[in-house]
Each structure stands twice: as C-alpha cells, then as structure tokens.
C-alpha positions in Angstrom: -25.6 -37.0 9.1 -23.5 -37.9 5.4 -21.9 -35.6 3.8 -20.7 -35.7 0.2 -16.8 -35.6 -0.8 -15.1 -34.6 -3.8 -11.7 -34.0 -5.3 -11.2 -31.4 -7.9 -8.6 -30.3 -10.4 -9.0 -26.3 -11.6 -7.5 -25.8 -14.8 -6.8 -22.4 -17.0 -4.9 -19.4 -15.4 -5.6 -20.5 -11.6 -2.1 -19.7 -10.1 -0.8 -16.3 -8.8 -4.7 -15.0 -8.7 -5.6 -15.7 -5.7 -7.8 -18.8 -6.2 -6.3 -20.7 -3.2 -7.2 -17.7 -0.8 -10.6 -17.2 -2.7 -10.9 -21.0 -2.8 -10.3 -21.2 1.2 -12.6 -18.0 1.9 -15.7 -19.5 -0.2 -15.0 -22.6 2.0 -15.2 -21.2 5.3 -18.6 -19.0 4.0 -20.5 -22.1 2.9 -18.8 -24.6 5.4 -16.9 -26.7 3.8 -13.6 -28.4 5.0 -10.8 -29.9 2.8 -7.7 -28.5 1.8 -6.5 -26.9 -1.5 -3.3 -26.6 -3.4 -1.0 -25.8 -6.3 0.5 -28.7 -8.6 3.4 -28.7 -10.7 1.2 -28.7 -14.1 0.2 -25.1 -13.5 -3.3 -26.1 -11.9 -5.2 -26.0 -8.9 -6.5 -29.2 -7.1 -7.9 -29.9 -4.2 -10.4 -32.1 -2.1 -13.6 -30.6 -0.2 -16.5 -32.1 2.0 -19.5 -30.7 3.5 -23.2 -31.2 3.4 -25.2 -31.2 0.4 -25.7 -27.2 -0.7 -22.6 -26.5 0.8 -20.6 -28.7 -1.6 -23.0 -26.9 -4.2 -22.1 -23.6 -3.4 -18.6 -24.6 -3.1 -18.5 -26.4 -6.6 -19.9 -23.3 -8.2 -17.5 -21.1 -7.0 -15.0 -23.2 -8.5 -16.1 -22.4 -11.4 -16.3 -18.8 -11.0 -12.6 -18.3 -9.4 -11.5 -14.7 -7.9 -11.5 -11.7 -10.6 -8.2 -12.0 -12.1 -8.3 -16.0 -12.4 -9.8 -18.0 -16.0 -10.9 -20.8 -15.2 -11.1 -23.2 -18.7 -12.1 -26.3 -16.7 -12.8 -27.5 -13.5 -12.5 -31.5 -13.4 -15.0 -33.3 -10.7 -13.4 -37.1 -9.0 -14.2 -39.4 -6.2 -17.4 -38.0 -5.6 -18.6 -39.9 -2.7 -21.0 -40.0 0.3 -19.4 -39.9 4.1 -20.3 -40.8 7.5 -17.8 -38.6 9.3 -15.5 -35.5 7.9 -12.2 -36.3 7.6 -10.9 -32.6 7.9 -11.6 -30.0 10.8 -11.0 -26.7 8.6 -10.2 -25.9 5.1 -6.2 -26.0 4.3 -4.5 -24.1 1.4 -0.9 -25.0 0.8 1.5 -23.9 -2.0 2.2 -27.4 -3.6 -0.2 -30.6 -3.2 -0.2 -32.6 -0.5 -2.8 -34.0 1.5 -2.8 -33.5 5.0 -2.0 -36.9 7.2 -2.8 -36.6 10.7 -2.5 -39.4 13.4 -4.5 -40.3 16.3 -2.7 -38.5 18.6 -3.0 -35.4 16.2 -6.8 -35.5 16.9 -6.6 -36.1 20.5 -4.1 -33.6 21.0 -6.0 -30.9 19.2 -8.9 -31.9 20.8 -7.5 -31.4 24.6 -5.7 -28.3 23.2 -8.8 -27.0 21.9 -11.5 -27.4 24.9 -8.5 -26.6 27.2 -7.6 -23.0 26.0 -10.9 -22.6 24.0 -9.0 -22.4 20.8 -12.1 -23.0 19.1 -13.0 -19.4 19.4 -9.8 -17.6 18.4 -9.7 -20.3 15.3 -13.3 -18.8 14.2 -12.1 -15.2 14.7 -8.8 -15.9 12.7 -10.4 -17.5 9.9 -12.6 -14.5 9.9 -9.9 -12.1 9.7 -8.3 -14.1 7.2 -11.5 -14.0 4.9 -11.9 -10.5 5.2 -8.5 -9.7 4.5 -8.8 -11.9 1.0 -12.2 -10.2 0.3 -10.2 -7.0 0.6 -7.5 -7.9 -1.7 -10.2 -9.3 -4.6 -12.0 -5.9 -4.2 -9.0 -4.0 -5.0 -8.2 -6.3 -7.5 -11.3 -5.7 -9.2 -11.1 -1.8 -8.6 -8.0 -2.0 -10.6 -9.2 -4.4 -13.1 -12.5 -2.1 -13.6 -10.0 1.1 -13.7 -8.1 -0.8 -16.6 -11.2 -1.2 -18.4 -12.3 2.1 -18.3 -9.0 3.6 -19.3 -8.9 1.4 -22.4 -12.1 2.6 -22.8 -11.3 5.9 -23.0 -8.0 5.6 -25.1 -10.3 3.8 -27.5 -12.9 6.1 -27.8 -10.2 9.2 -27.9 -8.7 7.2 -31.0 -12.5 6.6 -32.7 -12.8 10.3 -32.4 -9.1 11.1 -34.0 -9.7 8.6 -36.9 -13.3 10.3 -37.1 -11.9 13.4 -37.4 -9.4 12.4 -39.9 -12.2 11.2 -42.2 -14.4 14.3 -41.9 -11.1 15.9 -42.6 -10.5 14.3 -45.7 -14.0 14.5 -46.9 -14.0 18.0 -46.5 -10.7 18.1 -48.6 -12.1 16.4 -51.7 -15.2 18.4 -51.4 -13.2 21.4 -51.7 -11.3 20.4 -54.5 -14.3 19.3 -56.8 
C-alpha cells in the first residue's frame, strides 16, 4: 500500500503552547507516524507519513493548532509517495532532529515487541499520553473562556459607567437651561 510523506514547518506562536503534544495526539488519533520538534527560530518542524486520508486530517490540524497557538503559516515540503513507512510511531522532542535507527535497532525492537508484548503496552501508554494532552487542552480552553468572559464583563461594566456618566451630563445640562 503506498503512503504519503511530507515535511512541515509551522510558523507563528507555536512554541510553549503544547503544539508538539497536540501534533502527537492528532497523529496518534488519525494514524500518522513521524516526528515533530521545536527549532531554534521559534518554529515547529517535523515529518509525517501515513495513508492519504490520515495525512489530510493531520495537515488540517497543523493549520489549526492547539487553543493558545497562533498559526501564521504552514510550509509543506518534500511531499512524496513511499512504499513503506519509515517510522514506527510519532515522536516529539524539544529540538529538531530526525531519529536515525540502524537495522540492529529495528531487529531489537521487533524481538522485544514480540517477546514482551510491548505493542499493547505502547498503545495503552499512547492512549494515556493522549488523554493527558487532551485534558491539558481542555483546561487551557476553559482558562481562555473564563478570561474572555471576565474581559467581556469588565467591558460591559465600563460601558454602563460611561452610559451613566453621559446620562448624568445630559441631565445636568437640561436642568441648567
């Protein structure tokens, strides 16, 4: 089965807002493998591989980002069709680096996964990590909504005060004439 692969750079306010964790959670949900990392220019970079529909959904998520992110641009590069996935999972790291695995790493992982059943453990762990990421996103969204509501209430109060002052001014002018 052919897969799609591409590299991406996301620009904007994308570091320090859980963008990498968000990307990893989305990748897990849609079935994309690859990696994501911060770079030294304040951007998020990575590579993603998967089926066509999974890649389309992942790309859409890159343009959206998590609640506190501001995505200014997403640059897609090196789009290609591949016969085999080059990664086993979707990895996240603080600084950009493409994981390099030797044939011995792949053989070792295969033996370990087969003997110890770590595939199931990995799925459970990814589910827990994703659940934690989603919880953090919900908490961040709740904080943002509370902040917006507080700002709206303050703005409403200021408008009421200004309206009362204007009414008082009109009444004062009316009584002088």
